C-alpha positions in Angstrom: 60.6 -75.6 -81.4 61.7 -73.3 -84.2 64.6 -73.9 -86.5 66.4 -70.8 -85.1 66.2 -72.1 -81.5 67.5 -75.5 -82.6 70.4 -73.9 -84.3 71.2 -71.8 -81.2 71.1 -74.9 -79.0 73.4 -76.8 -81.4 75.9 -74.0 -81.4 75.7 -73.6 -77.6 76.2 -77.4 -77.0 79.1 -77.5 -79.4 80.8 -74.5 -77.9 80.2 -75.9 -74.4 81.8 -79.2 -75.4 84.8 -77.4 -76.9 85.3 -75.2 -73.9 85.1 -78.1 -71.5 87.7 -80.1 -73.4 90.0 -77.1 -73.9 89.9 -75.5 -70.5 89.0 -78.4 -68.2 90.9 -81.1 -70.0 94.3 -80.3 -68.4 92.6 -80.6 -65.0 91.6 -84.2 -65.6 94.1 -86.5 -63.8 94.2 -90.2 -63.5 96.8 -91.4 -61.0 99.8 -89.4 -62.0 98.8 -89.0 -65.7 97.0 -86.1 -67.3 95.5 -87.6 -70.5 94.2 -84.3 -71.9 97.2 -82.3 -70.9 98.9 -82.0 -74.4 97.6 -79.1 -76.4 97.7 -81.1 -79.7 95.4 -83.8 -78.2 92.8 -81.3 -77.0 92.9 -79.5 -80.3 92.5 -82.8 -82.2 89.5 -83.8 -80.1 87.8 -80.4 -80.6 88.6 -80.5 -84.3 87.2 -83.9 -84.8 83.9 -83.1 -83.1 83.6 -79.8 -84.9 84.4 -81.5 -88.2 81.8 -84.2 -87.5 79.1 -81.6 -86.7 80.1 -79.6 -89.8 79.9 -82.7 -92.0 76.5 -83.6 -90.5 75.0 -80.2 -91.3 76.7 -80.0 -94.7 75.1 -83.4 -95.6 71.7 -82.1 -94.4 72.0 -78.9 -96.3 73.1 -80.8 -99.5 70.1 -83.1 -99.2 67.7 -80.2 -98.8 69.3 -78.3 -101.6 69.2 -81.4 -103.9 65.5 -82.0 -103.1 64.9 -78.3 -103.7 66.5 -78.3 -107.1 64.8 -81.6 -107.9 61.5 -79.9 -107.1 62.3 -76.9 -109.3 63.3 -79.3 -112.1 60.1 -81.2 -111.7 58.1 -78.0 -111.8 59.7 -76.7 -115.0 60.0 -80.0 -116.8 57.8 -80.5 -119.8 57.5 -83.1 -122.6 59.8 -82.5 -125.6 56.8 -82.0 -127.9 55.4 -79.1 -125.8 56.0 -76.0 -127.9 55.5 -73.8 -124.9 58.3 -75.4 -122.8 60.8 -72.6 -123.2 58.1 -70.0 -122.4 57.0 -72.0 -119.3 60.6 -72.4 -118.1 61.2 -68.7 -118.5 58.0 -67.8 -116.6 58.9 -70.3 -113.9 62.3 -68.9 -113.6 60.8 -65.5 -113.2 58.4 -66.8 -110.5 61.2 -68.4 -108.6 63.3 -65.3 -108.8 60.4 -63.2 -107.6 59.7 -65.5 -104.7 63.3 -65.6 -103.7 63.4 -61.8 -103.6 60.2 -61.6 -101.6 61.1 -64.5 -99.2 64.7 -64.0 -98.6 65.1 -67.6 -97.5 67.2 -70.4 -99.1 64.4 -73.0 -99.2 61.6 -70.6 -99.9 59.4 -73.2 -101.7 59.2 -75.0 -98.4 58.7 -71.9 -96.2 55.4 -70.7 -97.7 52.2 -72.8 -97.6 51.0 -74.9 -100.5 47.3 -75.5 -101.4 45.7 -77.6 -104.0 42.5 -76.3 -105.6 40.2 -79.0 -106.8 36.7 -79.1 -108.3 34.7 -80.2 -111.3 35.1 -78.7 -114.7 33.5 -75.3 -115.0 33.4 -74.7 -111.2 35.1 -71.4 -111.6 38.4 -72.3 -109.9 40.7 -70.4 -112.3 38.3 -67.4 -112.5 38.3 -67.2 -108.7 42.1 -67.1 -108.6 42.4 -64.6 -111.4 40.0 -62.2 -109.8 41.0 -62.8 -106.1 43.0 -59.7 -105.8 46.1 -61.5 -104.6 49.6 -60.4 -105.5 51.1 -62.7 -108.2 54.8 -62.2 -108.9 54.3 -63.1 -112.6 51.7 -60.4 -113.1 54.2 -58.0 -114.8 51.5 -56.2 -116.6 49.1 -56.3 -113.7 47.2 -59.3 -114.9 47.5 -62.5 -112.9 49.0 -65.3 -114.8 49.7 -68.9 -113.8 52.5 -71.3 -114.9 50.5 -73.9 -116.7 50.9 -77.6 -117.6 53.8 -78.4 -115.3 54.9 -80.3 -112.2 54.8 -83.7 -113.9 51.3 -83.2 -115.3 50.2 -80.9 -118.0 46.8 -80.1 -116.5 47.9 -78.1 -113.5 48.3 -74.3 -113.1 50.8 -73.2 -110.5 49.9 -69.8 -109.0 52.7 -68.2 -107.1 51.6 -65.5 -104.7 53.8 -63.7 -102.2 52.0 -65.6 -99.4 51.3 -69.1 -100.8 51.5 -71.5 -103.7 48.1 -72.4 -105.2 48.0 -75.4 -107.5 44.9 -75.3 -109.7 44.2 -78.9 -110.8 42.2 -79.7 -113.9 38.5 -80.3 -113.4 38.8 -83.7 -115.1 41.0 -84.9 -112.3 38.1 -84.4 -109.9 35.4 -86.0 -112.1 37.7 -88.3 -114.1 35.0 -88.6 -116.8 37.0 -87.9 -120.0 39.5 -90.9 -119.7 39.1 -92.4 -116.3 42.2 -94.6 -116.2 44.5 -91.8 -117.6 42.9 -89.1 -115.4 43.2 -91.3 -112.3 46.8 -92.2 -113.1 47.8 -88.6 -113.6 46.0 -87.5 -110.5 47.7 -90.0 -108.3 51.0 -89.2 -110.0 50.5 -85.5 -109.1 49.8 -86.4 -105.5 52.9 -88.6 -105.4 55.0 -85.8 -106.7 53.9 -83.6 -103.9 54.6 -86.3 -101.4 58.1 -87.0 -102.9 59.4 -83.5 -102.7 57.5 -82.2 -99.6 57.4 -85.4 -97.6 56.7 -84.0 -94.1 54.0 -81.6 -95.2 53.0 -81.9 -98.9 50.2 -79.4 -98.7 48.7 -77.1 -96.1 45.1 -77.6 -97.2 42.6 -78.3 -100.0 40.4 -75.6 -101.5 37.3 -77.3 -102.9 35.5 -75.2 -105.5 31.9 -76.1 -106.1 29.5 -74.2 -108.4 26.2 -73.1 -107.0 24.9 -73.3 -110.5 25.5 -77.1 -110.4 23.9 -77.5 -107.0 20.8 -75.6 -108.3 20.5 -77.5 -111.6 21.6 -81.1 -110.7 19.0 -83.7 -110.0 19.4 -86.0 -107.0 21.2 -88.7 -109.0 23.7 -86.2 -110.5 24.3 -84.6 -107.1 25.0 -88.0 -105.5 27.5 -88.8 -108.3 29.0 -85.4 -107.8 29.5 -86.0 -104.1 31.0 -89.5 -104.7 33.6 -88.2 -107.1 34.8 -85.5 -104.8 34.8 -87.8 -101.8 37.0 -90.2 -103.7 39.5 -87.4 -104.5 39.7 -86.3 -100.9 40.2 -89.9 -99.8 43.0 -90.5 -102.3 44.6 -87.2 -101.2 44.5 -88.3 -97.6 45.8 -91.8 -98.3 48.7 -90.6 -100.6 49.9 -87.7 -98.5 49.3 -89.3 -95.1 48.5 -86.0 -93.3 45.4 -84.6 -91.8 44.6 -81.5 -93.9 41.8 -78.9 -93.7 39.3 -78.6 -96.5 37.9 -75.1 -97.4 34.7 -75.4 -99.3 34.3 -72.5 -101.7 30.9 -72.2 -103.3 31.5 -70.2 -106.6 29.2 -68.5 -109.0 27.0 -67.0 -106.2 26.1 -64.3 -108.7 23.8 -66.8 -110.4 21.5 -66.8 -107.4 18.8 -64.3 -108.4 19.2 -60.9 -106.7 22.8 -61.3 -105.8 24.1 -58.4 -107.9 21.3 -56.1 -106.9 21.9 -56.9 -103.2 25.8 -56.7 -103.3 26.4 -54.7 -106.5 26.7 -51.4 -104.7 29.5 -52.6 -102.4 32.8 -50.8 -102.6 36.0 -52.8 -103.2 36.8 -53.1 -99.5 33.4 -54.7 -98.7 33.6 -56.9 -101.8 36.9 -58.3 -100.5 35.5 -59.5 -97.2 34.5 -63.0 -96.2 31.0 -64.2 -96.8 30.9 -67.6 -95.1 31.8 -69.3 -91.9 34.9 -70.8 -90.4 34.0 -73.5 -87.8 35.1 -72.6 -84.3 37.1 -75.5 -82.9 40.6 -76.2 -81.8 40.4 -79.9 -82.6 41.8 -80.6 -86.0 40.3 -84.0 -86.2 36.8 -83.1 -85.2 34.2 -83.5 -88.0 32.4 -80.1 -88.1 30.1 -80.8 -91.1 27.2 -81.1 -88.7 27.5 -77.4 -88.0 26.8 -76.4 -91.6 23.0 -76.0 -91.3 23.4 -73.6 -88.3 26.1 -71.6 -90.1 24.0 -71.4 -93.2 21.0 -70.2 -91.2 23.2 -67.5 -89.6 24.3 -66.3 -93.1 20.7 -66.2 -94.3 19.6 -64.4 -91.2 22.3 -61.7 -91.7 21.0 -61.1 -95.2 17.5 -60.6 -93.9 18.7 -58.3 -91.1 20.6 -56.1 -93.5 17.9 -56.1 -96.2 16.2 -52.9 -94.8 19.5 -50.9 -95.1 20.0 -52.2 -98.7 16.5 -51.2 -99.6 17.1 -47.7 -98.3 20.3 -47.4 -100.3 18.7 -48.6 -103.6 16.6 -46.1 -105.7 15.7 -48.4 -108.6 12.3 -50.0 -107.9 13.1 -53.1 -109.9 16.3 -53.6 -108.1 14.5 -53.1 -104.8 12.3 -56.0 -105.6 15.3 -58.2 -106.3 17.0 -57.0 -103.0 13.8 -57.8 -101.1 13.7 -61.3 -102.6 17.4 -62.2 -102.3 17.3 -63.5 -98.7 14.6 -65.9 -99.7 16.5 -66.9 -102.9 19.6 -67.7 -100.8 17.5 -69.5 -98.2 16.1 -71.7 -100.9 19.6 -73.2 -101.3 19.7 -74.5 -97.7 18.6 -78.0 -98.5 21.1 -78.5 -101.4 24.0 -76.8 -99.7 23.7 -78.5 -96.3 22.8 -81.8 -97.8 25.9 -81.6 -100.0 28.1 -80.8 -97.1 26.8 -83.5 -94.7 26.9 -86.2 -97.4 30.4 -85.3 -98.6 31.9 -85.3 -95.2 30.0 -88.3 -93.8 32.7 -90.4 -92.1 30.8 -93.6 -92.6 30.9 -93.1 -96.4 34.3 -91.5 -96.9 36.1 -94.1 -94.7 38.6 -91.4 -93.6 38.1 -88.4 -91.4 38.7 -85.4 -93.8 38.2 -82.2 -91.9 35.9 -79.5 -93.2 37.3 -76.2 -91.9 34.7 -73.8 -93.3 32.3 -73.0 -96.1 32.3 -69.7 -98.1 30.3 -68.1 -100.9 31.9 -66.1 -103.7 31.7 -64.8 -107.2 34.7 -64.4 -109.4 32.9 -62.7 -112.3 29.3 -62.3 -113.4 28.4 -64.3 -116.5 25.3 -66.2 -117.4 21.7 -66.0 -116.4 20.8 -66.1 -112.7 18.5 -68.9 -111.6 15.3 -67.9 -109.7 14.9 -70.5 -107.0 11.6 -69.2 -105.7 9.7 -68.3 -108.9 11.4 -71.1 -110.8 10.1 -73.7 -108.4 6.6 -72.3 -108.8 6.9 -72.1 -112.5 8.1 -75.6 -112.8 5.1 -76.8 -110.9 3.0 -75.3 -113.7 5.2 -76.8 -116.5 7.1 -73.6 -117.2 10.4 -72.0 -116.1 11.4 -68.6 -114.8 14.8 -67.0 -115.0 16.1 -63.7 -113.7 17.7 -61.0 -115.9 21.4 -61.4 -116.9 23.9 -60.7 -114.2 26.3 -58.7 -116.2 30.0 -58.8 -115.8 32.9 -57.2 -114.1 33.4 -57.5 -110.3 34.7 -60.1 -107.9 33.0 -60.7 -104.6 34.2 -62.3 -101.3 37.4 -63.8 -102.5 40.5 -61.9 -101.3 40.0 -62.1 -97.6 38.9 -65.7 -97.5 42.2 -66.6 -99.1 44.6 -64.1 -97.5 43.1 -63.7 -94.0 41.5 -67.1 -93.5 43.1 -69.9 -95.5 46.7 -68.6 -95.7 46.6 -67.4 -92.1 45.8 -71.0 -91.0 48.8 -72.5 -92.8 49.7 -74.4 -89.6 46.3 -76.1 -89.2 47.6 -79.1 -91.3 49.3 -82.0 -89.6 52.7 -83.6 -90.5 53.4 -87.0 -91.8 54.4 -88.8 -88.6 56.8 -91.2 -90.3 58.6 -88.4 -92.1 58.5 -86.2 -89.1 59.9 -89.0 -86.9 62.8 -89.5 -89.3 63.6 -85.8 -89.3 63.4 -85.6 -85.5 65.7 -88.6 -85.1 68.3 -86.9 -87.3 67.8 -83.5 -85.7 67.8 -84.5 -82.1 70.3 -87.3 -82.6 72.9 -84.7 -83.6 72.1 -82.6 -80.6 72.1 -85.6 -78.3 75.5 -86.7 -79.5 77.0 -83.2 -78.8 75.2 -83.0 -75.4 76.4 -86.5 -74.5 80.0 -85.6 -75.3 79.7 -82.5 -73.2 78.2 -84.5 -70.3 81.1 -87.0 -70.5 83.6 -84.2 -70.6 82.0 -82.5 -67.6 81.7 -85.8 -65.8 85.4 -86.5 -66.3 86.1 -83.0 -65.0 84.0 -83.7 -62.0 85.8 -87.0 -61.3 89.2 -85.3 -61.7 88.1 -82.5 -59.4 87.1 -85.0 -56.7 90.4 -87.0 -57.1 92.5 -83.8 -56.9 90.6 -82.6 -53.9 91.3 -86.0 -52.1 94.9 -85.7 -53.1 95.1 -82.2 -51.8 93.6 -83.3 -48.5 96.0 -86.2 -48.2 98.9 -83.9 -48.9 97.7 -81.4 -46.4 97.4 -84.1 -43.8 100.9 -85.4 -44.5 102.3 -81.9 -44.3 100.6 -81.5 -40.9 102.0 -84.8 -39.7 105.5 -83.9 -40.9 105.3 -80.5 -39.2 104.4 -82.2 -35.9 107.2 -84.7 -36.1 109.9 -82.3 -37.3 109.1 -79.3 -35.2 111.1 -80.4 -32.1 114.2 -81.2 -34.1 113.9 -78.0 -36.1 113.8 -76.0 -32.9 116.7 -77.8 -31.3 119.0 -78.2 -34.2 120.1 -75.7 -36.8 120.0 -77.2 -40.2 122.6 -76.1 -42.8 122.0 -76.2 -46.5 124.2 -79.3 -46.8 123.3 -81.0 -43.6 120.1 -82.9 -44.2 120.6 -85.8 -41.8 118.5 -84.2 -39.1 115.4 -84.0 -41.3 115.6 -87.4 -43.0 114.2 -89.3 -40.1 110.9 -87.3 -39.9 110.5 -87.4 -43.7 110.7 -91.2 -43.5 
């Protein structure tokens, strides 16, 4: 039920109660008394009920406004020794003003979805956001800028778009390898801050950024440790926020797969904004879809092979054509690492909580570094040497915009609510409606009882009139009654 429908029902119920008291009150009769007959009494009853309703909604508005201002204060609050505090506050004020203008709603920070972006250091989280092509209100010069080091922890970047709020957490919060006790404390404090100010729905999802370069270069021990760290962060998020949230697995630095730039480099901007990945097809928010990852990966690899002939025809450079021809195999060589990572990370028996994987996607925020040749590299390593592809170059972003705007933001309602907080809100919301409806029912019931009593009284009066008419009719016909001569009619009246 939407907020507008609830407001309409509240107004209708209150108006119905006031109308029942005002117009039907004088009709209520008990014996010979009319308790709601006096105008002042009806006005007092209606006034008290309206005042009580106004007080209830004023208190709710004040509570929401107080929480809203507390959230803004928490966001812009910095330690006194932070030299950039004034700059950060100014940029935050600018972001808040821009979001207010674009939203047009009082509690706009609660109206748009919030997502946290987590991932190890160097995963490319910030690069992906900077080059995503989303609209950032702070980008006065056209360059996306976050508000950094705020919200109770210094190592968070708050990215305000016109569609969502993205909170880019420090990579050390995921790995907690620099100062474990401090990193863990700050990470849990950050989650508690979200829970405090957005109790019913702290976030709408988690964007998990994982570098393909790490998957390709880690040995099994490093990869297992990588999985364990991320699994712990997801479990802590679930336990602190107490909601069922979707996880969007974003594999970054796909340009470091040999042949990526030759295969996709000729795409125009519209094609580079599209989604390269898979969103699992299910309507069950609690269903573990990680087992579908191998099939979805195979479908993506198959699509690359199917479109390879067209790409070869479009490419004139013979060296690039060789890379294009080999790219489906290079991507396919990642299957074991990617699917193993997914199934291990979202294994319920290990994570102890059912964290829902919503989809997996591949992207490139920029092109830096040397691509890794999975095929020739494996052959070379077997002979004691290594093989690397040519440098990827720099400049373009691939497959970021639509996965954020058209997939993740569009599914803002996929997250659940905290049942305890939702129950408290429902009790307050429906309790007020119930009180008004109950008062209206009581008033209508009293009106019904009065109507029944009056109808019985009217029937008795009609019957008495009929009896009088029958008894008095002979006397009235035989005797002329003067204005001052009532003796002839006293007998029948008795």
